[in-house]
N, C-alpha and C positions, 0 to 999 in steps of 0.2 A: 768223620772219616781223618779229619784232622789231627783229633785226640788218639785214635788207633795208629795212624802212621808213626806220629811222637811218642807213643807209648805213654801216653799221660795218665795219670791216675785222676779221671776227671768224674765228677758225678752231675748228670744232667737232672732236668725236673728237681732241682733243689732251690730254695729260696733262703736267705741268710735273713733271719728275723733280728738278730740283735747280738751283742758280745760285751762282756766286761773283763776288767783285768783285776786279777787277784795279786796285790802288791807282794802279799807276804810269801807266796808260793810260786812268783813270777810265772805266771800261768794264766792263759785266756781261757773263758768259757763261752764258745761260740754256738748258738741255738740256730739250727736250720730245720726247715720242714722239707723233707724228701719223701716223697710219693704220699704225701698226704699223714706223714708221721715226724713229729719232733725228734730230733738227734741232738745232743749235746756234745760238742767235740772239745778237747782239753788241750789244745796247741800250746808251745811255749813261744811260736813267733806267728805273727799275724801280717798278713800282705794284703793291703787293700789295693786290688787289681780291678776296680769298677770301671776304669775308662772316664771319659768325658763324653765321648759321641752317644754313649749308650745311655746319657742321664739329659735328654733334651728338656728345656724349660718349657713348658706348653702353658702360655698365658692364658688368663680368661677376662674377656671383655663383655660388659653388659651389651646385650644385643647381638652376640654371635649366633644363637638359635634364629633369629629371625632374618640374617642375611641369605637372600635369594640365591647368590652365586656360590662359588666354589671355596673353600678355606683347606690349604694345604699348610703343613709343617715341614720346614726343612732342617733336616738331620745329618751327620756324618761329614758335611763339607761345608764351606763357608756358603752361608745362606744366598748371599748376592752371587756369587759363582753358579751356585747350582740352577737359580732362577735365570741368570743369563745363559747359561746351557742350552735351556729351552728355546730360546731365542735366536741363539747364533753360537758357531763355533769359535766365541771369542770371551774373554773376561768381563766381568761386570764392570771393571774400572773404564773399558773404552767404551760399551754402550753409555755409561754416564756422563763421559766426557763428549760424546757426540750427540747427547740429546735422547737416543733412544730410550732410556731409562732415567724418568725425570726424580729428581730428590724433594722433600719436604721434610724440613726438621721440626720436630716435636713429639709430645707423647700423646699416644692412642688414647683416648678416653671412653669411647663406646662405639658399637658399630650398628646402623642401620640396615634395613633391607637392601641398600644398593649403595651403602658409602661407609667410611671410616672417619669419624669426627675426633678431632685434634682437643687438646687442651686449651688453645685459643680460640676456639669455636671454628677453625677452618674444617670444611667438610669435602672428602675427598671422594668422588664416584669411582667405584670398583665394581667388576664382576669378578675379580679374582683377588684372595687375600693370600699372601704367603706369609707364615709366621716364621721368618728368619733372625730368632730371637738367640740364637747361640745355647750354650749349653750350661747346666750346673756345674760347682766346682766339686773336687774330690773331697774338700775339706767339706763341703757341705753334706756328702753322703756318710762322712765321720761323723758329724752331728747326728746324723738321722740312726746310724746304726749303733753308735756307742752312745754317747752324748755331748752336748755342745761344750761343756767343760774340757773333754777330751779334745775336742777340734780347736779350742781355744789355745789349750796347752801345746799344741802341735803347730799351730799356726798356719799361715797361708802354704798352700801346695802349687807348685810349677811357679814360671816365671823367675827371672832373675835379679829383679828389682831397676828395671830400664827406667823409672820414673816416667811410667807413660799412665794413660788412663786406666786399664786393667792390670797393669804391672807396677805397682807404684814401688819407690824407693824405700830404703837406699840399697845401693848395689850390692848384690850378694857375690857375684862370679861364677855362681854355677846353679842351677836349679833347684829351686827351695824342695826341701824334703822328698826328693827323688832318688830312689835307689839306694839310700844312704839311713844311719840310723839317725832315728828322728827324737824328740824330747820326750818320746814316750817309749821307756824300754819293751822291746818285743814287737814293736809296730813300725811297717814299712810301707812304702808307696811303689806301686808299679803301674806304668802304663807307656801312652804313646801310640804311634803309627805300629805297623807290623816290623818294619825296620830298627826302630826304636826298642820296642819289645824284645825283639830276638838278641839284640845286641847288648842291652842291658840287662836282659834276665841271668846272662852269664856272671855278671859282677854280683848281682843281687843274690843269686843262689850261692855264689863261692863264700858270701857273707855269711848265710843262713848254715851252710855245710859246717864252717870254722865253728860255729857255736855248737852245733849237734857234737862235732867231735871234742869240744872241750879246749880248743885252740884259743891263747891268747889272743884277744880282738880290742887293744886299746883303743880308744876314741880321745882323739887328741881336740876336739872341740866341735859342740854341738851348735848347729845354727841358731842364733838368735830369733827370737819372735817379734816382729814388728808389725805383722799385721794378723788379725785372728779369722779373717776369711778371705 
């Protein structure tokens, strides 16, 4: 219904298999499977709008099949907040602070019938396991659909270089590779929540439209690549 109301040219029941770029023709070949048939598309511009919440990382641990309780995977929201929401209408931080949610730092190594065993040998009894492991990156999707070489050429997607664990520096000043030209001609990234998507899609679409109309679109400086994942 959203696609109908917004008058979007949208294909459902379609899976993108792979894509490759022809430097000489400045053109992409995107192969998709639609209703059981392979279709080859030839766009000049390719927008990776795969999202992050749509690509949850589901880890596999030895012994998962033997666990007698329930295993849930948390997606689309912060794993901690989603789990906390099942207990009370407060954030996970408050429940951790007052001790309702216990924390144990360590790498999970395997799962038994009724517990999780960490790498240091600590065994934590459990009747419910929530895999709140976060999401894979859009750069990772690029490697899968096109190639690792292409992903490395473009570099990290999202983050501003705030020099934190998952957002390494140097400081960029704006989001990496989002809604702007990348190191790969004809390749763009679009994503975010509903507000971000609706707002920044206007800027991205204007850039694409300008190229379709052969309007001069000088690029004064592409983002340097400091990280390849």
